[in-house]
C-alpha positions, 0 to 999 in steps of 0.5 A: 465690184459685182455687189456695187454694180447690181446694188447688192451693197450700198455705196452711199454710206461710204460716201457719206462718211467721206462727206462728213469729214469734208464738212468737218474740215469746212466747218473748222476752216470757216471758223478760223476764217471768221476768227481771223478775218481782216475786216476789222482785225482780231476782235473778241466777237469775231473769235466767239463767232468763229468758235460758234461756226466751228461747233455749230458746223461740226454738230450740224454736219454730224446730225445731217450725216447720221440722219442719212445713215439711219435711212440706210440702216433702216433699209438694211434691217428691212432687207433682213426681215424680208430675207427671213420671210 
């Protein structure tokens, strides 16, 4: 608890992992909602759009979260270098 309160360890990377899984679930549910929407019944175009939303959302969420994690990894490595000096 002391590490978190005095910023010795970062809490955000753990939160980013949770946010990634949440975004992944949103992408899957959005894809299914698009596939089986009641606007015109089941259509092949809606099915393909749902697959695209699922894949695009999953890849987009992964890229976004990885970029955030990279920032924290850079911070850790700079901290290691500073501690050596």
